[in-house]
N, C-alpha and C positions, 0 to 999 in steps of 0.2 A: 255645493250648491252652484258655484260658478260653472262647473262643467255641465250641469243639468241645464242651466240657462243657455249656454252656448249650443248644446245639443238641440234644445227646443227651437231656438231661433233658426238654426241651420235646417232642421227638419221642416219647419213651416215654410221656409224659402223653397225647398225642393217640392213640397206638396203644392205650393202656390203655382210654381212653374208648370207642374204636371197638369193641374186643373186649367190653367190658362191655355195650355197646348190642346186640351180636349175641345175647348170652345173656340179658340182662335189660333189656328195652326201657325200662321205667320208670326203673330205676336208671341206665342209660346216659343217658337224657334229663336226669335230675337232675344227673349229673356234667357233662354237656355244657352245661347251663344255668348252672352255677356259674361265677363269673368267674375260673376257673383261669388262663386266658391272661393276664388283667389282673393277677392276683396275681403270676404269674411276671414279667411286665413290670415291676411295681413293685419286686420283689426285685432283678431285674437292674439296673434304673435306680438303685436305692439303692446297690447294691454298686459300681456304676461311678462314681456322682457324689456320693453322700451328701447330695443336695439334696432335702429334703422338699418344697420349693416346686414343683419340677418334678413330683414325684409327685402333689401336690395338683392341679396344673394338668392333668396327664394323666388323673387320676381324673375330674375335672369334664368334660373333653372326651369321655372314654369314655361317661359318662352321657349327654351330649348326642347322641352318635353311636349310642347304643343304640336310640333311638326309630325312626330309619328302618330299622334292621336288622330290626325286627318285620315289615316288609313282606314279607321273604323267607319268614318262617314262616307267613304267611297265603297268599301266592301259590303256594308249592310244593305244599301238599296240594290246593289247588284245581286246579292245572295237572295234577297226577298223575291226576285224575279224567278228564281229556280227552286226555292225551298220555302218551307213554312217558317213562321216567325221564330220560334225557339231554336231550331237548328241554325237558322240564319244568324241569330244573335250570338249563339255559341261559336260558330265558325268565324264570324267577324271578330269576335273577342280574341280567339286564339291567334288569328292572323295579326291583329293589332298588338297582342303581347309579343309575338315574334318580331314585329316592326320595332317595338320598344327595345328589345334586347339587341337587335341589330344596330339601332340608332345609338344606344349607349356604348356599344362596342366601337362604333365609328367615332363617336365623340372622344372616347378614351384614347383611341388610336391617334387622333390628331392633336391630342394634348389638352382638350377642354377640361379644365378643373374648376372653373368659377363656381 
C-alpha cells in the first residue's frame, strides 16, 4: 500500500506540472526546474531508512548528474528548429545519454567516488 501511495503522489505531481505548463509556460518551467523529484526521493528514502548519510550521498550524486542533463535542454530546442518533435526528442535523448556516459567516465577517471 505504501508503494501505491508513493506512486500516486509522484504521478499527481508530474501531471500537475504538465497541466501548469500547458496553461502557464513560465510557471510550468519554474515548477519543472524545481528539484521536486529529488525532494520526493529524499522524503521517501528518509521515511524508508531514516539514514541521513544516504540522503546526503544521493544529494551529492544528483548534483553531479545534473551537469550532463543540461545537454538535453540545449540540444532539444536546437533540434526542434530542424526536425519534428519526436525525432528531436529521440536525438536529444541519445545525445544526452552519451553525455551521461562521458560524464560518468570522466568522474571515474578523476576519482569521484562520493
